C-alpha positions in Angstrom: 10.3 3.2 30.1 13.2 4.0 27.8 16.9 4.1 28.2 18.1 7.4 29.7 14.8 8.3 31.2 16.3 9.3 34.5 18.8 11.6 32.9 16.1 13.2 30.7 13.9 13.9 33.8 17.0 15.3 35.6 17.8 17.7 32.8 14.1 18.7 32.5 13.9 19.5 36.2 17.2 21.4 36.0 15.7 23.8 33.5 13.1 24.7 36.2 15.9 26.7 37.9 16.2 29.0 34.9 14.3 32.3 35.2 11.7 33.1 32.7 13.7 35.9 31.2 16.2 33.3 29.9 13.7 31.4 27.8 11.4 34.4 27.0 12.8 35.0 23.5 12.4 31.3 22.4 9.0 31.2 23.9 8.1 34.4 22.0 9.3 32.8 18.7 7.2 29.6 19.3 4.2 31.6 20.3 4.5 33.8 17.2 5.0 30.7 15.1 1.8 29.2 16.4 -0.1 32.4 15.6 -0.9 33.1 19.3 0.8 36.5 19.6 -1.4 39.1 21.2 -4.0 36.6 22.4 -5.1 35.4 25.8 -4.2 31.8 24.9 -0.7 33.0 24.0 -0.3 34.4 27.5 -1.7 31.4 29.4 -0.4 28.5 27.3 3.3 28.9 28.1 2.5 29.0 31.8 0.3 25.9 31.5 3.0 23.8 29.9 5.7 24.8 32.3 8.2 22.4 33.8 6.4 22.4 37.1 3.1 21.5 35.4 4.7 18.7 33.5 6.3 17.3 36.7 3.1 17.5 38.7 1.2 15.6 36.0 3.9 13.1 35.6 3.9 12.3 39.3 0.1 12.1 39.3 0.0 9.6 36.4 2.8 7.5 37.9 0.7 7.2 41.1 -2.3 5.6 39.3 -2.0 1.9 40.0 -1.0 -0.2 37.0 -3.6 -2.9 38.0 -6.4 -0.4 37.4 -5.2 0.3 33.9 -4.7 -3.4 33.2 -8.2 -4.2 34.5 -9.7 -1.8 32.0 -7.7 -3.2 29.2 -8.9 -6.7 30.1 -12.4 -5.5 30.0 -11.9 -4.5 26.4 -11.4 -0.7 26.6 -9.0 0.8 24.1 -6.3 3.3 24.9 -8.4 6.4 24.4 -11.3 5.0 26.5 -8.7 4.0 29.2 -7.3 7.5 29.3 -10.6 9.3 29.2 -12.6 7.1 31.6 -9.9 5.9 34.1 -6.7 8.0 33.9 -8.2 11.5 33.8 -10.7 11.1 36.6 -7.9 9.5 38.7 -5.7 12.7 38.4 -8.4 15.4 38.4 -7.0 16.8 41.7 -3.6 17.3 40.0 -5.3 18.8 36.9 -7.0 21.4 39.3 -3.6 22.1 40.9 -2.0 22.7 37.5 -4.9 24.9 36.4 -4.7 27.1 39.6 -0.9 27.3 39.5 -1.0 28.2 35.8 -3.7 30.9 36.4 -1.8 32.4 39.3 1.5 32.4 37.4 -0.2 34.1 34.4 -1.9 36.6 36.7 1.4 37.5 38.4 3.3 38.0 35.1 4.0 41.5 33.9 6.8 41.1 31.5 5.4 38.2 29.3 2.0 39.9 28.4 3.9 43.2 27.9 6.2 41.5 25.3 
């Protein structure tokens, strides 16, 4: 929790209304900077970290009960163990949804792989 969290989420979700063509040039610059131009990962990765994927995963992690995480911490697990053993299995359905949506979105794109 931090100050301005609600405003940040609102602005983030407002960007979901922008068509891909608006952010295509900046996405191309970032992809080229990471050395992913003309690779399969360069086509798939921008779709996998889209606003919709971020929102779905945020909602999934918010729905994991705090008591479950606290119980693991009391048992002596560290943050990495808590994330790997408790949080990820709890949201595996959402991970599957994000993977399928990312695949379908990448499959339906013509302009991005062409660029």
